[in-house]
Backbone as a printed PyTorch tensor [residue, N CA C, xyz], in Angstrom:
tensor([[[ 41.9400,  -1.3190, -24.2650],
         [ 40.8850,  -0.3920, -23.9270],
         [ 39.5170,  -1.0730, -23.9980]],

        [[ 39.3130,  -1.9090, -25.0080],
         [ 38.0440,  -2.6130, -25.1350],
         [ 37.8430,  -3.5790, -23.9770]],

        [[ 38.9240,  -4.2340, -23.5270],
         [ 38.8180,  -5.1540, -22.4010],
         [ 38.4270,  -4.4220, -21.1250]],

        [[ 38.9640,  -3.2560, -20.9190],
         [ 38.6410,  -2.4660, -19.7340],
         [ 37.1670,  -2.0510, -19.7650]],

        [[ 36.6960,  -1.5860, -20.9040],
         [ 35.2940,  -1.1790, -21.0360],
         [ 34.3630,  -2.3680, -20.8330]],

        [[ 34.6810,  -3.4970, -21.4270],
         [ 33.8680,  -4.7060, -21.2810],
         [ 33.8270,  -5.1530, -19.8300]],

        [[ 34.9490,  -5.0930, -19.1440],
         [ 35.0110,  -5.4570, -17.7370],
         [ 34.1130,  -4.5400, -16.9050]],

        [[ 34.1370,  -3.2600, -17.1710],
         [ 33.3000,  -2.3130, -16.4290],
         [ 31.8150,  -2.5590, -16.6900]],

        [[ 31.4600,  -2.8720, -17.9170],
         [ 30.0560,  -3.1500, -18.2450],
         [ 29.5860,  -4.4090, -17.5230]],

        [[ 30.4160,  -5.4350, -17.5160],
         [ 30.0380,  -6.6870, -16.8420],
         [ 29.8750,  -6.4570, -15.3420]],

        [[ 30.7790,  -5.7140, -14.7290],
         [ 30.6740,  -5.4050, -13.3010],
         [ 29.4030,  -4.5980, -13.0240]],

        [[ 29.0820,  -3.6530, -13.8890],
         [ 27.8690,  -2.8470, -13.7140],
         [ 26.6220,  -3.7230, -13.7960]],

        [[ 26.5730,  -4.6400, -14.7360],
         [ 25.4180,  -5.5320, -14.8840],
         [ 25.2820,  -6.4360, -13.6590]],

        [[ 26.3870,  -6.9620, -13.1760],
         [ 26.3420,  -7.8310, -11.9960],
         [ 25.8870,  -7.0400, -10.7700]],

        [[ 26.4240,  -5.8590, -10.5750],
         [ 26.0390,  -5.0340,  -9.4220],
         [ 24.5670,  -4.6330,  -9.5050]],

        [[ 24.1010,  -4.2600, -10.6820],
         [ 22.6930,  -3.8840, -10.8560],
         [ 21.7720,  -5.0620, -10.5720]],

        [[ 22.1370,  -6.2180, -11.0620],
         [ 21.3310,  -7.4130, -10.8160],
         [ 21.2680,  -7.7310,  -9.3330]],

        [[ 22.3810,  -7.5990,  -8.6570],
         [ 22.4200,  -7.8790,  -7.2220],
         [ 21.5450,  -6.9000,  -6.4520]],

        [[ 21.5870,  -5.6260,  -6.7960],
         [ 20.7670,  -4.6210,  -6.1190],
         [ 19.2840,  -4.8780,  -6.3680]],

        [[ 18.9250,  -5.1890,  -7.6040],
         [ 17.5230,  -5.4970,  -7.9170],
         [ 17.0580,  -6.7300,  -7.1560]],

        [[ 17.9120,  -7.7300,  -7.0660],
         [ 17.5790,  -8.9500,  -6.3090],
         [ 17.3250,  -8.6150,  -4.8410]],

        [[ 18.1810,  -7.7950,  -4.2490],
         [ 18.0020,  -7.4410,  -2.8420],
         [ 16.7260,  -6.6350,  -2.6160]],

        [[ 16.3880,  -5.7700,  -3.5400],
         [ 15.1760,  -4.9690,  -3.3850],
         [ 13.9010,  -5.7900,  -3.5460]],

        [[ 13.9640,  -6.8520,  -4.3410],
         [ 12.7650,  -7.6540,  -4.5930],
         [ 12.5760,  -8.7990,  -3.6120]],

        [[ 13.5640,  -9.1200,  -2.8220],
         [ 13.4310, -10.2130,  -1.8650],
         [ 13.4940,  -9.6520,  -0.4590]],

        [[ 12.3550,  -9.3010,   0.0520],
         [ 12.2740,  -8.7760,   1.4110],
         [ 11.7390,  -9.8890,   2.3110]],

        [[ 12.3630, -10.1000,   3.4510],
         [ 11.9850, -11.2330,   4.2940],
         [ 10.5440, -11.1820,   4.7990]],

        [[ 10.0060,  -9.9810,   5.0590],
         [  8.6560,  -9.9330,   5.5900],
         [  7.6170, -10.3720,   4.5570]],

        [[  7.9080, -10.2090,   3.2760],
         [  6.9630, -10.6380,   2.2480],
         [  6.7230, -12.1360,   2.3100]],

        [[  7.7860, -12.9020,   2.4240],
         [  7.6360, -14.3520,   2.4490],
         [  6.9680, -14.8030,   3.7260]],

        [[  7.2240, -14.1070,   4.8340],
         [  6.6040, -14.4790,   6.0920],
         [  5.0940, -14.3010,   6.0120]],

        [[  4.6340, -13.1940,   5.4750],
         [  3.1960, -12.9540,   5.3430],
         [  2.5980, -13.9230,   4.3240]],

        [[  3.3100, -14.2020,   3.2450],
         [  2.8220, -15.1420,   2.2500],
         [  2.6580, -16.5240,   2.8530]],

        [[  3.6120, -16.9440,   3.6680],
         [  3.5190, -18.2440,   4.3190],
         [  2.3410, -18.3030,   5.2720]],

        [[  2.0910, -17.2140,   5.9770],
         [  0.9570, -17.1810,   6.9030],
         [ -0.3660, -17.2400,   6.1420]],

        [[ -0.4360, -16.5360,   5.0110],
         [ -1.6630, -16.5870,   4.2150],
         [ -1.8920, -17.9880,   3.6620]],

        [[ -0.8140, -18.6270,   3.2340],
         [ -0.9100, -19.9880,   2.7210],
         [ -1.3820, -20.9340,   3.8150]],

        [[ -0.8230, -20.8000,   5.0220],
         [ -1.2370, -21.6370,   6.1440],
         [ -2.6980, -21.3830,   6.4990]],

        [[ -3.0940, -20.1190,   6.4850],
         [ -4.4870, -19.7800,   6.7960],
         [ -5.4390, -20.4270,   5.7850]],

        [[ -5.1140, -20.3300,   4.5040],
         [ -5.9610, -20.9380,   3.4830],
         [ -6.0190, -22.4550,   3.6290]],

        [[ -4.8930, -23.0480,   3.9760],
         [ -4.8460, -24.4950,   4.1500],
         [ -5.7100, -24.9320,   5.3380]],

        [[ -5.5870, -24.2380,   6.4560],
         [ -6.3890, -24.5870,   7.6280],
         [ -7.8780, -24.3630,   7.3680]],

        [[ -8.2020, -23.3050,   6.6510],
         [ -9.6110, -23.0580,   6.3230],
         [-10.1590, -24.1340,   5.3990]],

        [[ -9.3430, -24.6180,   4.4910],
         [ -9.8280, -25.6460,   3.5720],
         [-10.0880, -26.9710,   4.2880]],

        [[ -9.3770, -27.2070,   5.3940],
         [ -9.6140, -28.4280,   6.1780],
         [-10.6160, -28.1910,   7.3040]],

        [[-11.2360, -27.0160,   7.3410],
         [-12.2140, -26.6400,   8.3720],
         [-11.6490, -26.7780,   9.7730]],

        [[-10.4180, -26.3410,   9.9490],
         [ -9.7800, -26.3600,  11.2660],
         [ -9.8400, -24.9670,  11.8750]],

        [[ -9.7400, -24.9110,  13.2000],
         [ -9.7520, -23.6230,  13.8920],
         [ -8.4630, -22.8690,  13.6080]],

        [[ -8.6240, -21.5710,  13.3920],
         [ -7.4550, -20.7300,  13.1160],
         [ -6.9390, -20.1070,  14.4070]],

        [[ -5.6290, -20.0610,  14.5700],
         [ -5.0820, -19.3030,  15.7090],
         [ -5.3640, -17.8070,  15.5300]],

        [[ -5.3120, -17.0800,  16.6340],
         [ -5.6110, -15.6400,  16.5910],
         [ -4.6860, -14.8900,  15.6420]],

        [[ -3.4360, -15.3030,  15.5930],
         [ -2.4780, -14.6170,  14.7150],
         [ -2.8920, -14.7170,  13.2490]],

        [[ -3.4360, -15.8650,  12.8450],
         [ -3.8560, -16.0360,  11.4540],
         [ -5.1920, -15.3490,  11.1900]],

        [[ -6.0210, -15.2210,  12.2060],
         [ -7.2990, -14.5270,  12.0230],
         [ -7.0730, -13.0450,  11.7360]],

        [[ -5.9940, -12.4930,  12.2820],
         [ -5.7020, -11.0640,  12.1200],
         [ -5.1360, -10.7240,  10.7460]],

        [[ -4.6860, -11.6990,  10.0000],
         [ -4.0620, -11.4320,   8.6890],
         [ -5.0380, -10.7530,   7.7520]],

        [[ -6.2630, -11.2160,   7.6960],
         [ -7.2450, -10.6310,   6.7940],
         [ -7.5510,  -9.2010,   7.2110]],

        [[ -7.5900,  -8.9190,   8.5080],
         [ -7.8630,  -7.5640,   8.9790],
         [ -6.7310,  -6.6140,   8.6140]],

        [[ -5.4790,  -7.0910,   8.7110],
         [ -4.3320,  -6.2500,   8.3740],
         [ -4.3340,  -5.8890,   6.9020]],

        [[ -4.6440,  -6.8540,   6.0540],
         [ -4.5800,  -6.5910,   4.6070],
         [ -5.6730,  -5.6210,   4.1800]],

        [[ -6.8580,  -5.6670,   4.8150],
         [ -7.9190,  -4.7240,   4.4440],
         [ -7.6370,  -3.3470,   5.0090]],

        [[ -6.9830,  -3.2630,   6.1800],
         [ -6.6810,  -1.9630,   6.7590],
         [ -5.6090,  -1.2220,   5.9920]],

        [[ -4.6550,  -1.9700,   5.4330],
         [ -3.5630,  -1.3060,   4.7200],
         [ -3.9900,  -0.7920,   3.3540]],

        [[ -5.0880,  -1.2650,   2.8370],
         [ -5.5570,  -0.7990,   1.5290],
         [ -6.4730,   0.3560,   1.7380]]])
């Protein structure tokens, strides 16, 4: 009986961890983060920004 209960607890912990991992790793977050990083890098080298990167700052202020 103890083995069955322990097995169920371990499965519950693994399933919960997997669900939390999936909820915290959304693909669009990393894409926007990468674009912000690229924008900051190009600005630090005083290079021209493409239109797509210029719009990032406008999107972030509009959503707030």
